[in-house]
PDB file of N, CA, C and O in Angstrom:
ATOM      1  N   UNK A   1       0.843  -1.177   0.000  1.00  0.00           N
ATOM      2  CA  UNK A   1       0.000   0.000   0.000  1.00  0.00           C
ATOM      3  C   UNK A   1       0.884   1.234   0.000  1.00  0.00           C
ATOM      4  O   UNK A   1       2.048   1.165   0.396  1.00  0.00           O
ATOM      5  N   UNK A   2       0.346   2.354  -0.438  1.00  0.00           N
ATOM      6  CA  UNK A   2       1.095   3.607  -0.497  1.00  0.00           C
ATOM      7  C   UNK A   2       0.643   4.565   0.594  1.00  0.00           C
ATOM      8  O   UNK A   2      -0.549   4.721   0.860  1.00  0.00           O
ATOM      9  N   UNK A   3       1.621   5.197   1.215  1.00  0.00           N
ATOM     10  CA  UNK A   3       1.368   6.270   2.185  1.00  0.00           C
ATOM     11  C   UNK A   3       2.248   7.445   1.790  1.00  0.00           C
ATOM     12  O   UNK A   3       3.180   7.290   1.001  1.00  0.00           O
ATOM     13  N   UNK A   4       1.956   8.607   2.330  1.00  0.00           N
ATOM     14  CA  UNK A   4       2.796   9.783   2.113  1.00  0.00           C
ATOM     15  C   UNK A   4       3.346  10.220   3.451  1.00  0.00           C
ATOM     16  O   UNK A   4       2.610  10.320   4.433  1.00  0.00           O
ATOM     17  N   UNK A   5       4.633  10.480   3.488  1.00  0.00           N
ATOM     18  CA  UNK A   5       5.246  11.028   4.691  1.00  0.00           C
ATOM     19  C   UNK A   5       5.690  12.452   4.372  1.00  0.00           C
ATOM     20  O   UNK A   5       6.310  12.709   3.339  1.00  0.00           O
ATOM     21  N   UNK A   6       5.361  13.370   5.278  1.00  0.00           N
ATOM     22  CA  UNK A   6       5.757  14.772   5.143  1.00  0.00           C
ATOM     23  C   UNK A   6       6.568  15.144   6.377  1.00  0.00           C
ATOM     24  O   UNK A   6       6.124  14.948   7.509  1.00  0.00           O
ATOM     25  N   UNK A   7       7.749  15.677   6.148  1.00  0.00           N
ATOM     26  CA  UNK A   7       8.613  16.106   7.243  1.00  0.00           C
ATOM     27  C   UNK A   7       8.785  17.615   7.153  1.00  0.00           C
ATOM     28  O   UNK A   7       9.146  18.144   6.101  1.00  0.00           O
ATOM     29  N   UNK A   8       8.530  18.296   8.245  1.00  0.00           N
ATOM     30  CA  UNK A   8       8.543  19.753   8.266  1.00  0.00           C
ATOM     31  C   UNK A   8       9.793  20.313   8.915  1.00  0.00           C
ATOM     32  O   UNK A   8      10.464  19.647   9.703  1.00  0.00           O
ATOM     33  N   UNK A   9      10.089  21.562   8.559  1.00  0.00           N
ATOM     34  CA  UNK A   9      11.238  22.318   9.075  1.00  0.00           C
ATOM     35  C   UNK A   9      12.518  21.522   8.794  1.00  0.00           C
ATOM     36  O   UNK A   9      12.694  21.003   7.692  1.00  0.00           O
ATOM     37  N   UNK A  10      13.393  21.427   9.769  1.00  0.00           N
ATOM     38  CA  UNK A  10      14.694  20.791   9.556  1.00  0.00           C
ATOM     39  C   UNK A  10      14.609  19.278   9.358  1.00  0.00           C
ATOM     40  O   UNK A  10      15.586  18.663   8.929  1.00  0.00           O
ATOM     41  N   UNK A  11      13.477  18.674   9.657  1.00  0.00           N
ATOM     42  CA  UNK A  11      13.352  17.226   9.481  1.00  0.00           C
ATOM     43  C   UNK A  11      13.427  16.819   8.015  1.00  0.00           C
ATOM     44  O   UNK A  11      13.736  15.668   7.708  1.00  0.00           O
ATOM     45  N   UNK A  12      13.150  17.740   7.115  1.00  0.00           N
ATOM     46  CA  UNK A  12      13.243  17.430   5.692  1.00  0.00           C
ATOM     47  C   UNK A  12      14.612  16.906   5.288  1.00  0.00           C
ATOM     48  O   UNK A  12      14.737  16.195   4.291  1.00  0.00           O
ATOM     49  N   UNK A  13      15.630  17.249   6.050  1.00  0.00           N
ATOM     50  CA  UNK A  13      16.983  16.771   5.759  1.00  0.00           C
ATOM     51  C   UNK A  13      17.126  15.261   5.919  1.00  0.00           C
ATOM     52  O   UNK A  13      18.114  14.686   5.463  1.00  0.00           O
ATOM     53  N   UNK A  14      16.167  14.616   6.552  1.00  0.00           N
ATOM     54  CA  UNK A  14      16.223  13.169   6.765  1.00  0.00           C
ATOM     55  C   UNK A  14      15.569  12.383   5.632  1.00  0.00           C
ATOM     56  O   UNK A  14      15.588  11.153   5.636  1.00  0.00           O
ATOM     57  N   UNK A  15      14.997  13.082   4.674  1.00  0.00           N
ATOM     58  CA  UNK A  15      14.408  12.429   3.510  1.00  0.00           C
ATOM     59  C   UNK A  15      15.490  12.174   2.461  1.00  0.00           C
ATOM     60  O   UNK A  15      16.537  12.821   2.479  1.00  0.00           O
ATOM     61  N   UNK A  16      15.242  11.232   1.548  1.00  0.00           N
ATOM     62  CA  UNK A  16      16.176  11.059   0.434  1.00  0.00           C
ATOM     63  C   UNK A  16      16.283  12.370  -0.355  1.00  0.00           C
ATOM     64  O   UNK A  16      15.343  13.165  -0.371  1.00  0.00           O
ATOM     65  N   UNK A  17      17.412  12.587  -0.997  1.00  0.00           N
ATOM     66  CA  UNK A  17      17.667  13.843  -1.704  1.00  0.00           C
ATOM     67  C   UNK A  17      16.543  14.245  -2.649  1.00  0.00           C
ATOM     68  O   UNK A  17      16.161  15.414  -2.694  1.00  0.00           O
ATOM     69  N   UNK A  18      16.012  13.292  -3.402  1.00  0.00           N
ATOM     70  CA  UNK A  18      14.986  13.617  -4.389  1.00  0.00           C
ATOM     71  C   UNK A  18      13.665  14.062  -3.761  1.00  0.00           C
ATOM     72  O   UNK A  18      12.836  14.665  -4.443  1.00  0.00           O
ATOM     73  N   UNK A  19      13.456  13.779  -2.491  1.00  0.00           N
ATOM     74  CA  UNK A  19      12.208  14.154  -1.813  1.00  0.00           C
ATOM     75  C   UNK A  19      12.338  15.451  -1.018  1.00  0.00           C
ATOM     76  O   UNK A  19      11.334  15.970  -0.532  1.00  0.00           O
ATOM     77  N   UNK A  20      13.526  15.973  -0.878  1.00  0.00           N
ATOM     78  CA  UNK A  20      13.746  17.155  -0.031  1.00  0.00           C
ATOM     79  C   UNK A  20      13.172  18.436  -0.616  1.00  0.00           C
ATOM     80  O   UNK A  20      12.887  19.377   0.125  1.00  0.00           O
ATOM     81  N   UNK A  21      13.000  18.489  -1.908  1.00  0.00           N
ATOM     82  CA  UNK A  21      12.503  19.717  -2.535  1.00  0.00           C
ATOM     83  C   UNK A  21      11.140  20.117  -1.990  1.00  0.00           C
ATOM     84  O   UNK A  21      10.884  21.296  -1.745  1.00  0.00           O
ATOM     85  N   UNK A  22      10.269  19.138  -1.800  1.00  0.00           N
ATOM     86  CA  UNK A  22       8.929  19.452  -1.283  1.00  0.00           C
ATOM     87  C   UNK A  22       8.649  18.786   0.065  1.00  0.00           C
ATOM     88  O   UNK A  22       7.511  18.780   0.533  1.00  0.00           O
ATOM     89  N   UNK A  23       9.699  18.222   0.693  1.00  0.00           N
ATOM     90  CA  UNK A  23       9.593  17.594   2.022  1.00  0.00           C
ATOM     91  C   UNK A  23       8.498  16.542   2.093  1.00  0.00           C
ATOM     92  O   UNK A  23       7.809  16.421   3.106  1.00  0.00           O
ATOM     93  N   UNK A  24       8.340  15.788   1.020  1.00  0.00           N
ATOM     94  CA  UNK A  24       7.270  14.789   0.951  1.00  0.00           C
ATOM     95  C   UNK A  24       7.792  13.579   0.190  1.00  0.00           C
ATOM     96  O   UNK A  24       8.538  13.701  -0.783  1.00  0.00           O
ATOM     97  N   UNK A  25       7.379  12.408   0.662  1.00  0.00           N
ATOM     98  CA  UNK A  25       7.797  11.165   0.022  1.00  0.00           C
ATOM     99  C   UNK A  25       6.634  10.191   0.036  1.00  0.00           C
ATOM    100  O   UNK A  25       6.042   9.932   1.084  1.00  0.00           O
ATOM    101  N   UNK A  26       6.311   9.655  -1.121  1.00  0.00           N
ATOM    102  CA  UNK A  26       5.318   8.583  -1.196  1.00  0.00           C
ATOM    103  C   UNK A  26       6.089   7.279  -1.024  1.00  0.00           C
ATOM    104  O   UNK A  26       7.067   7.020  -1.725  1.00  0.00           O
ATOM    105  N   UNK A  27       5.630   6.468  -0.080  1.00  0.00           N
ATOM    106  CA  UNK A  27       6.314   5.223   0.237  1.00  0.00           C
ATOM    107  C   UNK A  27       5.365   4.049   0.086  1.00  0.00           C
ATOM    108  O   UNK A  27       4.170   4.160   0.362  1.00  0.00           O
ATOM    109  N   UNK A  28       5.905   2.933  -0.353  1.00  0.00           N
ATOM    110  CA  UNK A  28       5.144   1.703  -0.370  1.00  0.00           C
ATOM    111  C   UNK A  28       5.522   0.938   0.889  1.00  0.00           C
ATOM    112  O   UNK A  28       6.702   0.697   1.146  1.00  0.00           O
ATOM    113  N   UNK A  29       4.506   0.550   1.682  1.00  0.00           N
ATOM    114  CA  UNK A  29       4.733  -0.148   2.948  1.00  0.00           C
ATOM    115  C   UNK A  29       3.821  -1.362   3.025  1.00  0.00           C
ATOM    116  O   UNK A  29       2.863  -1.482   2.261  1.00  0.00           O
ATOM    117  N   UNK A  30       4.125  -2.255   3.950  1.00  0.00           N
ATOM    118  CA  UNK A  30       3.320  -3.456   4.147  1.00  0.00           C
ATOM    119  C   UNK A  30       2.032  -3.159   4.898  1.00  0.00           C
ATOM    120  O   UNK A  30       1.859  -2.081   5.467  1.00  0.00           O
ATOM    121  N   UNK A  31       1.137  -4.133   4.889  1.00  0.00           N
ATOM    122  CA  UNK A  31      -0.184  -3.963   5.489  1.00  0.00           C
ATOM    123  C   UNK A  31      -0.169  -3.730   6.997  1.00  0.00           C
ATOM    124  O   UNK A  31      -1.060  -3.056   7.514  1.00  0.00           O
ATOM    125  N   UNK A  32       0.796  -4.254   7.701  1.00  0.00           N
ATOM    126  CA  UNK A  32       0.827  -4.110   9.158  1.00  0.00           C
ATOM    127  C   UNK A  32       1.819  -3.050   9.626  1.00  0.00           C
ATOM    128  O   UNK A  32       2.262  -3.081  10.774  1.00  0.00           O
ATOM    129  N   UNK A  33       2.164  -2.131   8.762  1.00  0.00           N
ATOM    130  CA  UNK A  33       3.152  -1.102   9.085  1.00  0.00           C
ATOM    131  C   UNK A  33       2.593  -0.096  10.087  1.00  0.00           C
ATOM    132  O   UNK A  33       1.477   0.402   9.937  1.00  0.00           O
ATOM    133  N   UNK A  34       3.394   0.191  11.110  1.00  0.00           N
ATOM    134  CA  UNK A  34       2.999   1.171  12.126  1.00  0.00           C
ATOM    135  C   UNK A  34       3.730   2.495  11.872  1.00  0.00           C
ATOM    136  O   UNK A  34       4.637   2.573  11.043  1.00  0.00           O
ATOM    137  N   UNK A  35       3.320   3.513  12.593  1.00  0.00           N
ATOM    138  CA  UNK A  35       3.981   4.813  12.510  1.00  0.00           C
ATOM    139  C   UNK A  35       5.471   4.663  12.830  1.00  0.00           C
ATOM    140  O   UNK A  35       6.311   5.220  12.124  1.00  0.00           O
ATOM    141  N   UNK A  36       5.797   3.934  13.863  1.00  0.00           N
ATOM    142  CA  UNK A  36       7.194   3.724  14.246  1.00  0.00           C
ATOM    143  C   UNK A  36       7.970   3.009  13.150  1.00  0.00           C
ATOM    144  O   UNK A  36       9.139   3.320  12.923  1.00  0.00           O
ATOM    145  N   UNK A  37       7.343   2.059  12.466  1.00  0.00           N
ATOM    146  CA  UNK A  37       8.015   1.334  11.381  1.00  0.00           C
ATOM    147  C   UNK A  37       8.461   2.279  10.269  1.00  0.00           C
ATOM    148  O   UNK A  37       9.478   2.033   9.621  1.00  0.00           O
ATOM    149  N   UNK A  38       7.718   3.345  10.044  1.00  0.00           N
ATOM    150  CA  UNK A  38       8.069   4.314   9.004  1.00  0.00           C
ATOM    151  C   UNK A  38       9.125   5.288   9.511  1.00  0.00           C
ATOM    152  O   UNK A  38      10.041   5.653   8.773  1.00  0.00           O
ATOM    153  N   UNK A  39       9.003   5.706  10.758  1.00  0.00           N
ATOM    154  CA  UNK A  39       9.914   6.700  11.318  1.00  0.00           C
ATOM    155  C   UNK A  39      11.323   6.125  11.545  1.00  0.00           C
ATOM    156  O   UNK A  39      12.312   6.789  11.237  1.00  0.00           O
ATOM    157  N   UNK A  40      11.420   4.927  12.066  1.00  0.00           N
ATOM    158  CA  UNK A  40      12.709   4.352  12.485  1.00  0.00           C
ATOM    159  C   UNK A  40      13.777   4.355  11.390  1.00  0.00           C
ATOM    160  O   UNK A  40      14.901   4.777  11.663  1.00  0.00           O
ATOM    161  N   UNK A  41      13.485   3.906  10.166  1.00  0.00           N
ATOM    162  CA  UNK A  41      14.546   3.866   9.150  1.00  0.00           C
ATOM    163  C   UNK A  41      15.056   5.240   8.709  1.00  0.00           C
ATOM    164  O   UNK A  41      16.110   5.332   8.080  1.00  0.00           O
ATOM    165  N   UNK A  42      14.326   6.299   9.029  1.00  0.00           N
ATOM    166  CA  UNK A  42      14.769   7.638   8.657  1.00  0.00           C
ATOM    167  C   UNK A  42      15.870   8.159   9.581  1.00  0.00           C
ATOM    168  O   UNK A  42      16.491   9.185   9.303  1.00  0.00           O
ATOM    169  N   UNK A  43      16.105   7.438  10.689  1.00  0.00           N
ATOM    170  CA  UNK A  43      17.193   7.766  11.627  1.00  0.00           C
ATOM    171  C   UNK A  43      17.119   9.183  12.184  1.00  0.00           C
ATOM    172  O   UNK A  43      18.146   9.833  12.380  1.00  0.00           O
ATOM    173  N   UNK A  44      15.910   9.655  12.436  1.00  0.00           N
ATOM    174  CA  UNK A  44      15.749  10.968  13.054  1.00  0.00           C
ATOM    175  C   UNK A  44      15.937  10.826  14.561  1.00  0.00           C
ATOM    176  O   UNK A  44      15.428   9.873  15.151  1.00  0.00           O
ATOM    177  N   UNK A  45      16.655  11.746  15.196  1.00  0.00           N
ATOM    178  CA  UNK A  45      16.770  11.690  16.650  1.00  0.00           C
ATOM    179  C   UNK A  45      15.376  11.765  17.291  1.00  0.00           C
ATOM    180  O   UNK A  45      14.547  12.588  16.903  1.00  0.00           O
ATOM    181  N   UNK A  46      15.139  10.906  18.260  1.00  0.00           N
ATOM    182  CA  UNK A  46      13.816  10.827  18.899  1.00  0.00           C
ATOM    183  C   UNK A  46      13.351  12.173  19.435  1.00  0.00           C
ATOM    184  O   UNK A  46      12.161  12.485  19.383  1.00  0.00           O
ATOM    185  N   UNK A  47      14.283  12.973  19.950  1.00  0.00           N
ATOM    186  CA  UNK A  47      13.902  14.276  20.509  1.00  0.00           C
ATOM    187  C   UNK A  47      13.401  15.239  19.438  1.00  0.00           C
ATOM    188  O   UNK A  47      12.745  16.227  19.765  1.00  0.00           O
ATOM    189  N   UNK A  48      13.699  14.971  18.163  1.00  0.00           N
ATOM    190  CA  UNK A  48      13.226  15.826  17.082  1.00  0.00           C
ATOM    191  C   UNK A  48      11.865  15.406  16.533  1.00  0.00           C
ATOM    192  O   UNK A  48      11.212  16.179  15.833  1.00  0.00           O
ATOM    193  N   UNK A  49      11.441  14.193  16.848  1.00  0.00           N
ATOM    194  CA  UNK A  49      10.139  13.715  16.387  1.00  0.00           C
ATOM    195  C   UNK A  49       9.121  14.116  17.447  1.00  0.00           C
ATOM    196  O   UNK A  49       8.802  13.348  18.354  1.00  0.00           O
ATOM    197  N   UNK A  50       8.624  15.332  17.307  1.00  0.00           N
ATOM    198  CA  UNK A  50       7.804  15.926  18.358  1.00  0.00           C
ATOM    199  C   UNK A  50       6.309  15.769  18.108  1.00  0.00           C
ATOM    200  O   UNK A  50       5.609  15.127  18.891  1.00  0.00           O
ATOM    201  N   UNK A  51       5.827  16.345  17.033  1.00  0.00           N
ATOM    202  CA  UNK A  51       4.401  16.309  16.716  1.00  0.00           C
ATOM    203  C   UNK A  51       4.200  15.355  15.551  1.00  0.00           C
ATOM    204  O   UNK A  51       4.756  15.555  14.471  1.00  0.00           O
ATOM    205  N   UNK A  52       3.403  14.313  15.774  1.00  0.00           N
ATOM    206  CA  UNK A  52       3.144  13.311  14.740  1.00  0.00           C
ATOM    207  C   UNK A  52       1.638  13.256  14.497  1.00  0.00           C
ATOM    208  O   UNK A  52       0.844  13.079  15.420  1.00  0.00           O
ATOM    209  N   UNK A  53       1.274  13.413  13.228  1.00  0.00           N
ATOM    210  CA  UNK A  53      -0.134  13.373  12.830  1.00  0.00           C
ATOM    211  C   UNK A  53      -0.316  12.343  11.723  1.00  0.00           C
ATOM    212  O   UNK A  53       0.539  12.198  10.849  1.00  0.00           O
ATOM    213  N   UNK A  54      -1.433  11.632  11.768  1.00  0.00           N
ATOM    214  CA  UNK A  54      -1.846  10.784  10.657  1.00  0.00           C
ATOM    215  C   UNK A  54      -3.174  11.324  10.177  1.00  0.00           C
ATOM    216  O   UNK A  54      -4.162  11.322  10.910  1.00  0.00           O
ATOM    217  N   UNK A  55      -3.188  11.783   8.949  1.00  0.00           N
ATOM    218  CA  UNK A  55      -4.382  12.394   8.359  1.00  0.00           C
ATOM    219  C   UNK A  55      -4.932  13.519   9.229  1.00  0.00           C
ATOM    220  O   UNK A  55      -6.144  13.692   9.356  1.00  0.00           O
ATOM    221  N   UNK A  56      -4.009  14.285   9.829  1.00  0.00           N
ATOM    222  CA  UNK A  56      -4.401  15.431  10.633  1.00  0.00           C
ATOM    223  C   UNK A  56      -4.777  15.120  12.065  1.00  0.00           C
ATOM    224  O   UNK A  56      -5.177  16.020  12.805  1.00  0.00           O
ATOM    225  N   UNK A  57      -4.657  13.857  12.478  1.00  0.00           N
ATOM    226  CA  UNK A  57      -5.003  13.460  13.847  1.00  0.00           C
ATOM    227  C   UNK A  57      -3.729  13.128  14.624  1.00  0.00           C
ATOM    228  O   UNK A  57      -2.892  12.347  14.171  1.00  0.00           O
ATOM    229  N   UNK A  58      -3.601  13.735  15.797  1.00  0.00           N
ATOM    230  CA  UNK A  58      -2.429  13.564  16.647  1.00  0.00           C
ATOM    231  C   UNK A  58      -2.255  12.109  17.061  1.00  0.00           C
ATOM    232  O   UNK A  58      -3.211  11.438  17.450  1.00  0.00           O
ATOM    233  N   UNK A  59      -1.003  11.630  16.968  1.00  0.00           N
ATOM    234  CA  UNK A  59      -0.646  10.294  17.439  1.00  0.00           C
ATOM    235  C   UNK A  59       0.343  10.482  18.580  1.00  0.00           C
ATOM    236  O   UNK A  59       1.492  10.855  18.341  1.00  0.00           O
ATOM    237  N   UNK A  60      -0.085  10.229  19.828  1.00  0.00           N
ATOM    238  CA  UNK A  60       0.822  10.423  20.965  1.00  0.00           C
ATOM    239  C   UNK A  60       1.969   9.410  20.925  1.00  0.00           C
ATOM    240  O   UNK A  60       1.834   8.337  20.337  1.00  0.00           O
ATOM    241  N   UNK A  61       3.091   9.753  21.550  1.00  0.00           N
ATOM    242  CA  UNK A  61       4.249   8.851  21.533  1.00  0.00           C
ATOM    243  C   UNK A  61       3.925   7.420  21.946  1.00  0.00           C
ATOM    244  O   UNK A  61       4.449   6.478  21.351  1.00  0.00           O
ATOM    245  N   UNK A  62       3.082   7.240  22.941  1.00  0.00           N
ATOM    246  CA  UNK A  62       2.758   5.893  23.426  1.00  0.00           C
ATOM    247  C   UNK A  62       1.987   5.059  22.402  1.00  0.00           C
ATOM    248  O   UNK A  62       1.962   3.832  22.505  1.00  0.00           O
ATOM    249  N   UNK A  63       1.363   5.698  21.425  1.00  0.00           N
ATOM    250  CA  UNK A  63       0.547   4.978  20.436  1.00  0.00           C
ATOM    251  C   UNK A  63       1.278   4.741  19.114  1.00  0.00           C
ATOM    252  O   UNK A  63       0.745   4.058  18.239  1.00  0.00           O
ATOM    253  N   UNK A  64       2.451   5.275  18.953  1.00  0.00           N
ATOM    254  CA  UNK A  64       3.148   5.197  17.665  1.00  0.00           C
ATOM    255  C   UNK A  64       3.587   3.790  17.301  1.00  0.00           C
ATOM    256  O   UNK A  64       3.704   3.464  16.120  1.00  0.00           O
ATOM    257  N   UNK A  65       3.833   2.951  18.302  1.00  0.00           N
ATOM    258  CA  UNK A  65       4.222   1.557  18.038  1.00  0.00           C
ATOM    259  C   UNK A  65       3.047   0.690  17.613  1.00  0.00           C
ATOM    260  O   UNK A  65       3.245  -0.369  17.019  1.00  0.00           O
ATOM    261  N   UNK A  66       1.846   1.117  17.904  1.00  0.00           N
ATOM    262  CA  UNK A  66       0.676   0.290  17.607  1.00  0.00           C
ATOM    263  C   UNK A  66      -0.246   0.885  16.553  1.00  0.00           C
ATOM    264  O   UNK A  66      -1.094   0.175  16.014  1.00  0.00           O
ATOM    265  N   UNK A  67      -0.101   2.168  16.246  1.00  0.00           N
ATOM    266  CA  UNK A  67      -0.973   2.822  15.262  1.00  0.00           C
ATOM    267  C   UNK A  67      -0.587   2.363  13.863  1.00  0.00           C
ATOM    268  O   UNK A  67       0.447   2.765  13.328  1.00  0.00           O
ATOM    269  N   UNK A  68      -1.434   1.509  13.272  1.00  0.00           N
ATOM    270  CA  UNK A  68      -1.163   0.987  11.939  1.00  0.00           C
ATOM    271  C   UNK A  68      -1.623   1.976  10.884  1.00  0.00           C
ATOM    272  O   UNK A  68      -2.606   2.696  11.062  1.00  0.00           O
ATOM    273  N   UNK A  69      -0.896   1.993   9.794  1.00  0.00           N
ATOM    274  CA  UNK A  69      -1.217   2.868   8.682  1.00  0.00           C
ATOM    275  C   UNK A  69      -2.043   2.109   7.648  1.00  0.00           C
ATOM    276  O   UNK A  69      -1.954   0.886   7.540  1.00  0.00           O
ATOM    277  N   UNK A  70      -2.848   2.851   6.892  1.00  0.00           N
ATOM    278  CA  UNK A  70      -3.662   2.241   5.849  1.00  0.00           C
ATOM    279  C   UNK A  70      -3.413   2.962   4.528  1.00  0.00           C
ATOM    280  O   UNK A  70      -2.815   4.037   4.504  1.00  0.00           O
ATOM    281  N   UNK A  71      -3.865   2.378   3.457  1.00  0.00           N
ATOM    282  CA  UNK A  71      -3.676   2.922   2.115  1.00  0.00           C
ATOM    283  C   UNK A  71      -4.068   4.398   2.055  1.00  0.00           C
ATOM    284  O   UNK A  71      -5.161   4.781   2.472  1.00  0.00           O
ATOM    285  N   UNK A  72      -3.165   5.209   1.534  1.00  0.00           N
ATOM    286  CA  UNK A  72      -3.439   6.625   1.345  1.00  0.00           C
ATOM    287  C   UNK A  72      -3.208   7.510   2.545  1.00  0.00           C
ATOM    288  O   UNK A  72      -3.374   8.725   2.442  1.00  0.00           O
ATOM    289  N   UNK A  73      -2.830   6.947   3.687  1.00  0.00           N
ATOM    290  CA  UNK A  73      -2.582   7.772   4.873  1.00  0.00           C
ATOM    291  C   UNK A  73      -1.468   8.783   4.613  1.00  0.00           C
ATOM    292  O   UNK A  73      -0.548   8.542   3.831  1.00  0.00           O
ATOM    293  N   UNK A  74      -1.582   9.921   5.294  1.00  0.00           N
ATOM    294  CA  UNK A  74      -0.540  10.947   5.254  1.00  0.00           C
ATOM    295  C   UNK A  74       0.021  11.078   6.667  1.00  0.00           C
ATOM    296  O   UNK A  74      -0.689  11.451   7.601  1.00  0.00           O
ATOM    297  N   UNK A  75       1.295  10.766   6.802  1.00  0.00           N
ATOM    298  CA  UNK A  75       2.006  10.852   8.071  1.00  0.00           C
ATOM    299  C   UNK A  75       2.828  12.121   8.055  1.00  0.00           C
ATOM    300  O   UNK A  75       3.742  12.260   7.242  1.00  0.00           O
ATOM    301  N   UNK A  76       2.513  13.055   8.950  1.00  0.00           N
ATOM    302  CA  UNK A  76       3.199  14.340   9.022  1.00  0.00           C
ATOM    303  C   UNK A  76       3.923  14.454  10.351  1.00  0.00           C
ATOM    304  O   UNK A  76       3.377  14.117  11.401  1.00  0.00           O
ATOM    305  N   UNK A  77       5.176  14.941  10.293  1.00  0.00           N
ATOM    306  CA  UNK A  77       5.994  15.029  11.499  1.00  0.00           C
ATOM    307  C   UNK A  77       6.652  16.399  11.568  1.00  0.00           C
ATOM    308  O   UNK A  77       7.216  16.890  10.591  1.00  0.00           O
ATOM    309  N   UNK A  78       6.565  17.006  12.758  1.00  0.00           N
ATOM    310  CA  UNK A  78       7.202  18.298  13.025  1.00  0.00           C
ATOM    311  C   UNK A  78       8.181  18.145  14.173  1.00  0.00           C
ATOM    312  O   UNK A  78       7.943  17.367  15.096  1.00  0.00           O
ATOM    313  N   UNK A  79       9.297  18.892  14.121  1.00  0.00           N
ATOM    314  CA  UNK A  79      10.197  18.941  15.263  1.00  0.00           C
ATOM    315  C   UNK A  79       9.630  19.914  16.286  1.00  0.00           C
ATOM    316  O   UNK A  79       8.659  20.615  16.001  1.00  0.00           O
ATOM    317  N   UNK A  80      10.231  19.965  17.488  1.00  0.00           N
ATOM    318  CA  UNK A  80       9.822  20.988  18.437  1.00  0.00           C
ATOM    319  C   UNK A  80      10.108  22.369  17.832  1.00  0.00           C
ATOM    320  O   UNK A  80      11.140  22.569  17.191  1.00  0.00           O
ATOM    321  N   UNK A  81       9.212  23.292  18.034  1.00  0.00           N
ATOM    322  CA  UNK A  81       9.387  24.626  17.471  1.00  0.00           C
ATOM    323  C   UNK A  81       9.280  25.649  18.597  1.00  0.00           C
ATOM    324  O   UNK A  81       8.343  25.622  19.394  1.00  0.00           O
ATOM    325  N   UNK A  82      10.246  26.536  18.645  1.00  0.00           N
ATOM    326  CA  UNK A  82      10.224  27.606  19.645  1.00  0.00           C
ATOM    327  C   UNK A  82      10.005  28.918  18.939  1.00  0.00           C
ATOM    328  O   UNK A  82      10.344  29.075  17.767  1.00  0.00           O
ATOM    329  N   UNK A  83       9.452  29.830  19.640  1.00  0.00           N
ATOM    330  CA  UNK A  83       9.240  31.130  19.030  1.00  0.00           C
ATOM    331  C   UNK A  83       8.393  32.000  19.929  1.00  0.00           C
ATOM    332  O   UNK A  83       8.053  31.618  21.049  1.00  0.00           O
ATOM    333  N   UNK A  84       8.069  33.133  19.444  1.00  0.00           N
ATOM    334  CA  UNK A  84       7.280  34.016  20.278  1.00  0.00           C
ATOM    335  C   UNK A  84       6.442  34.964  19.463  1.00  0.00           C
ATOM    336  O   UNK A  84       5.712  35.781  20.024  1.00  0.00           O
TER     337      UNK A  84
END
């Protein structure tokens, strides 16, 4: 099945070179793939994986190992952001 992963701000640097232009990558994954299964191979430091959404719905850290993805899901990840 196909999913889309979007990495925001500096996390885009963890995508393959060809996907960095728009910070988005369409990936083919297996039927039982979880959020963690997609995040782990990207080798992002855990402290940078702050806000995780699937189709616009927040996935808390405790649920990332069990939240399975389905065809067409969009996984969006933001690092911690500071500002004022």
